C-alpha positions as CSV (number, residue, x, y, z in Angstrom):
1,X,-60.0,31.3,134.6
2,X,-62.7,29.6,132.5
3,X,-65.5,27.4,133.7
4,X,-63.6,24.3,132.5
5,X,-60.4,25.4,134.3
6,X,-62.3,26.1,137.5
7,X,-64.0,22.7,137.4
8,X,-60.6,20.9,136.9
9,X,-59.1,23.0,139.7
10,X,-62.0,22.0,142.0
11,X,-61.7,18.4,141.2
12,X,-58.0,18.5,141.8
13,X,-58.6,20.2,145.2
14,X,-61.2,17.5,146.1
15,X,-58.8,14.7,145.1
16,X,-56.0,16.3,147.2
17,X,-58.4,16.7,150.1
18,X,-59.0,13.0,150.4
19,X,-55.5,12.0,149.1
20,X,-57.2,9.8,146.5
21,X,-53.9,8.3,145.4
22,X,-53.4,6.8,148.9
23,X,-56.1,4.3,148.0
24,X,-53.2,2.2,146.8
25,X,-52.4,1.3,150.4
26,X,-55.7,-0.3,151.4
27,X,-57.4,-1.2,148.1
28,X,-55.0,-4.0,147.1
29,X,-55.6,-5.7,150.5
30,X,-59.4,-5.7,149.8
31,X,-58.9,-7.1,146.3
32,X,-56.5,-9.7,147.5
33,X,-59.0,-10.8,150.2
34,X,-61.7,-11.2,147.5
35,X,-59.5,-13.6,145.5
36,X,-58.6,-15.6,148.5
37,X,-62.2,-15.9,149.6
38,X,-63.5,-17.0,146.1
39,X,-60.6,-19.1,145.0
40,X,-62.6,-22.3,145.4
41,X,-65.9,-20.8,144.2
42,X,-67.3,-18.9,141.2
43,X,-65.9,-15.5,140.6
44,X,-68.3,-12.5,140.4
45,X,-66.7,-9.4,138.9
46,X,-69.8,-7.4,139.7
47,X,-69.2,-8.2,143.4
48,X,-65.5,-7.3,143.0
49,X,-66.4,-4.0,141.5
50,X,-68.8,-3.3,144.3
51,X,-66.1,-4.1,146.8
52,X,-63.8,-1.7,145.1
53,X,-66.4,1.0,145.1
54,X,-67.3,0.3,148.7
55,X,-63.7,0.6,149.9
56,X,-63.0,3.8,147.9
57,X,-66.2,5.4,149.1
58,X,-65.7,4.6,152.8
59,X,-62.1,5.8,152.6
60,X,-63.2,9.1,151.0
61,X,-65.7,9.5,153.9
62,X,-63.0,8.7,156.4
63,X,-60.5,11.1,154.9
64,X,-63.0,13.9,154.6
65,X,-64.2,13.5,158.2
66,X,-60.6,13.4,159.3
67,X,-59.8,16.7,157.6
68,X,-63.0,18.4,159.0
69,X,-62.3,17.2,162.6
70,X,-58.6,18.2,162.3
71,X,-59.0,21.5,160.5
72,X,-57.9,23.6,163.5
73,X,-54.9,21.4,164.1
74,X,-54.0,21.5,160.4
75,X,-54.2,25.3,160.4
76,X,-51.6,25.5,163.1
77,X,-49.2,22.7,162.0
78,X,-46.5,23.9,159.6
79,X,-46.6,20.6,157.8
80,X,-50.3,20.7,157.2
81,X,-51.3,24.4,157.0
82,X,-51.3,24.3,153.2
83,X,-54.0,21.6,153.0
84,X,-57.2,22.4,151.2
85,X,-59.4,23.2,154.2
86,X,-57.0,25.5,156.0
87,X,-56.3,27.4,152.8
88,X,-60.0,27.6,152.0
89,X,-59.6,25.8,148.7
90,X,-62.4,23.5,149.9
91,X,-65.1,24.8,152.2
92,X,-66.4,22.9,155.2
93,X,-69.8,22.7,153.4
94,X,-68.1,21.2,150.4
95,X,-66.3,18.7,152.6
96,X,-69.5,17.8,154.4
97,X,-71.2,17.2,151.1
98,X,-68.4,15.0,149.9
99,X,-68.7,12.9,153.1
100,X,-72.4,12.6,152.8
101,X,-72.3,11.5,149.1
102,X,-69.5,9.0,149.9
103,X,-71.3,7.4,152.8
104,X,-74.5,7.1,150.6
105,X,-72.4,5.4,147.9
106,X,-70.9,3.1,150.6
107,X,-74.3,2.2,151.9
108,X,-75.6,1.6,148.4
109,X,-72.9,-1.1,147.8
110,X,-74.2,-3.1,150.8
111,X,-77.3,-4.1,148.8
112,X,-75.1,-6.5,146.8
113,X,-73.5,-8.0,149.9
114,X,-74.5,-10.5,152.6
115,X,-77.3,-9.0,154.7
116,X,-75.2,-9.1,157.9
117,X,-73.2,-6.2,156.4
118,X,-76.0,-3.8,157.3
119,X,-75.8,-4.8,160.9
120,X,-72.0,-4.4,161.0
121,X,-71.7,-1.3,158.9
122,X,-72.1,1.2,161.9
123,X,-69.0,-0.3,163.4
124,X,-67.0,0.5,160.3
125,X,-68.4,4.1,160.2
126,X,-67.7,4.6,163.9
127,X,-64.1,3.5,163.6
128,X,-63.6,6.1,160.8
129,X,-65.1,8.9,162.9
130,X,-63.4,8.1,166.2
131,X,-59.9,7.7,164.7
132,X,-59.2,11.4,164.2
133,X,-59.9,12.1,167.9
134,X,-57.6,9.4,169.3
135,X,-54.4,11.5,169.0
136,X,-56.0,13.8,171.5
137,X,-56.1,11.2,174.3
138,X,-53.9,8.2,173.5
139,X,-50.5,7.5,172.1
140,X,-52.0,4.2,170.8
141,X,-53.7,6.3,168.0
142,X,-51.5,4.5,165.4
143,X,-52.9,1.2,166.3
144,X,-56.5,2.5,166.1
145,X,-55.7,3.5,162.5
146,X,-54.4,0.0,162.1
147,X,-57.9,-1.3,163.1
148,X,-59.2,-0.1,159.7
149,X,-56.8,-2.5,158.0
150,X,-57.6,-5.3,160.4
151,X,-61.3,-4.8,159.4
152,X,-60.7,-4.9,155.6
153,X,-60.1,-8.6,154.9
154,X,-62.8,-10.0,157.3
155,X,-65.2,-7.3,155.9
156,X,-64.6,-8.5,152.4
157,X,-65.1,-12.1,153.4
158,X,-68.3,-11.3,155.3
159,X,-69.6,-9.3,152.4
160,X,-69.3,-12.4,150.2
161,X,-70.0,-15.3,152.5
162,X,-71.4,-13.8,155.8
163,X,-68.4,-15.2,157.7
164,X,-64.6,-15.2,157.7
165,X,-61.7,-17.7,158.1
166,X,-58.7,-17.7,160.4
167,X,-56.5,-17.1,157.3
168,X,-58.4,-13.9,156.4
169,X,-58.1,-12.8,160.0
170,X,-54.3,-13.4,159.9
171,X,-54.1,-11.1,156.9
172,X,-56.1,-8.5,158.8
173,X,-53.7,-8.6,161.7
174,X,-50.8,-8.3,159.2
175,X,-52.5,-5.2,157.8
176,X,-53.0,-3.8,161.3
177,X,-49.3,-3.9,162.3
178,X,-48.2,-2.9,158.8
179,X,-50.2,0.3,158.8
180,X,-49.5,1.0,162.5
181,X,-45.8,0.6,161.8
182,X,-45.6,3.1,159.0
183,X,-48.0,5.5,160.7
184,X,-45.5,5.6,163.7
185,X,-42.8,6.6,161.3
186,X,-45.1,9.2,159.7
187,X,-45.8,10.6,163.2
188,X,-42.1,11.5,163.5
189,X,-42.7,14.4,161.1
190,X,-45.1,16.0,163.6
191,X,-43.1,15.3,166.7
192,X,-42.2,18.9,167.6
193,X,-45.7,20.2,166.9
194,X,-47.4,17.4,168.8
195,X,-45.1,17.9,171.8
196,X,-46.0,21.6,171.9
197,X,-49.7,21.1,171.5
198,X,-50.4,18.2,173.9
199,X,-51.2,15.7,171.2
200,X,-50.5,12.0,171.7
201,X,-48.3,9.7,169.6
202,X,-45.7,7.0,170.0
203,X,-43.0,9.5,168.9
204,X,-44.2,11.9,171.6
205,X,-44.4,9.2,174.3
206,X,-41.2,7.3,173.6
207,X,-39.0,9.6,171.5
208,X,-37.4,9.2,168.1
209,X,-35.1,6.2,168.5
210,X,-37.6,4.0,170.4
211,X,-40.4,4.9,167.9
212,X,-38.2,3.7,165.0
213,X,-37.6,0.5,167.0
214,X,-41.4,0.0,167.7
215,X,-42.1,0.6,164.0
216,X,-39.6,-2.1,163.0
217,X,-41.1,-4.5,165.6
218,X,-44.6,-3.8,164.2
219,X,-43.4,-4.7,160.7
220,X,-41.7,-7.8,161.9
221,X,-45.0,-8.9,163.4
222,X,-46.6,-8.1,160.1
223,X,-44.3,-10.6,158.4
224,X,-45.1,-13.2,161.0
225,X,-48.8,-12.9,160.3
226,X,-48.3,-13.0,156.5
227,X,-46.1,-16.1,157.0
228,X,-48.8,-17.8,159.1
229,X,-51.4,-16.8,156.5
230,X,-49.4,-18.4,153.7
231,X,-48.9,-21.6,155.8
232,X,-52.5,-21.9,156.8
233,X,-53.7,-21.4,153.2
234,X,-51.1,-23.9,151.9
235,X,-49.9,-21.3,149.4
236,X,-47.0,-22.3,147.1
237,X,-44.0,-20.8,145.3
238,X,-45.5,-17.7,143.8
239,X,-46.7,-16.4,147.2
240,X,-43.4,-17.1,148.9
241,X,-41.6,-15.2,146.2
242,X,-43.9,-12.3,146.9
243,X,-43.4,-12.7,150.6
244,X,-39.6,-12.6,150.1
245,X,-39.9,-9.4,148.0
246,X,-42.1,-7.8,150.7
247,X,-39.6,-8.7,153.3
248,X,-36.8,-7.1,151.3
249,X,-38.9,-3.9,150.8
250,X,-39.6,-3.7,154.6
251,X,-35.9,-3.9,155.3
252,X,-35.2,-1.3,152.6
253,X,-37.9,0.9,154.0
254,X,-36.3,0.9,157.5
255,X,-32.8,1.4,156.1
256,X,-34.1,4.8,154.8
257,X,-35.0,6.1,158.3
258,X,-32.3,6.6,160.9
259,X,-32.3,8.3,164.2
260,X,-29.8,10.9,162.9
261,X,-31.4,11.2,159.4
262,X,-35.1,11.2,158.7
263,X,-34.7,13.2,155.4
264,X,-35.9,10.1,153.4
265,X,-38.9,9.5,155.6
266,X,-41.4,10.6,153.0
267,X,-39.9,8.2,150.5
268,X,-40.2,5.5,153.1
269,X,-43.8,6.3,153.8
270,X,-45.2,6.8,150.3
271,X,-43.0,4.9,147.8
272,X,-42.0,1.9,149.8
273,X,-45.4,1.2,151.4
274,X,-47.1,1.6,148.1
275,X,-44.7,-1.0,146.6
276,X,-45.2,-3.3,149.5
277,X,-49.0,-3.3,149.0
278,X,-48.8,-3.8,145.3
279,X,-46.2,-6.6,145.3
280,X,-48.1,-8.4,148.1
281,X,-51.3,-8.3,146.2
282,X,-49.9,-9.2,142.8
283,X,-48.1,-12.3,144.1
284,X,-50.9,-13.4,146.4
285,X,-53.6,-13.0,143.8
286,X,-51.4,-14.8,141.2
287,X,-51.1,-17.7,143.6
288,X,-54.8,-18.0,144.2
289,X,-55.4,-18.1,140.4
290,X,-53.1,-21.2,140.0
291,X,-53.9,-23.3,143.0
């Protein structure tokens, strides 16, 4: 294998380590928050670019730290044993270097934001580090992951203005229950392993059928928060068309996962939630550009 091929292979391994493509879940929420916050003020695409870099870098940090902390669990779990760290495709030293570089980039973006971001940034970093440990002591771990998405819209608003509105907070709560809901479904894939290894999750605590019900309830709450956000902001037709599409996608997502058939769960997790994030963002941003 030549130098170029090895370099490409390493880059691919690093990308797979942090699941770079999963940025599609969180990034649209951050971009949407930006357009909502600045809809009545002057746009700054430099700030928008910094927000995107900030979100990607802190997510890379979070994923890398998660993989490092969970390496032993991933080695033993049949679903995750072929990940990059367990296979040795990426070393612990390389993963630590990625995490250090990404957190430096994240901190670098703070120079262009409101000064209060420096004070609040340790909270964001702490949430990212604590999350991987939560499955070891609480079945509420899914909602701790949801906290990351609760933080995103207010964090974007604070970065720009130093404060946040009730509407932005409503979006954050929508994100919390959205992510928690699909993470509960994702946790079903590890149900047997988690039961055997004393790991905590809603599927372990409540079983398959109740977990699916809790996930559906969480996504219903998501829609309530997004409904309230639209009403508080006085959004018009374009947003409500998007809201309708998102509602249909949630219904479709849950139609794919049944107590007696979870074979389509991966499609539910990746495809449907990616579409939900994209459609929500496209229609919400479009609405902010016309009002």
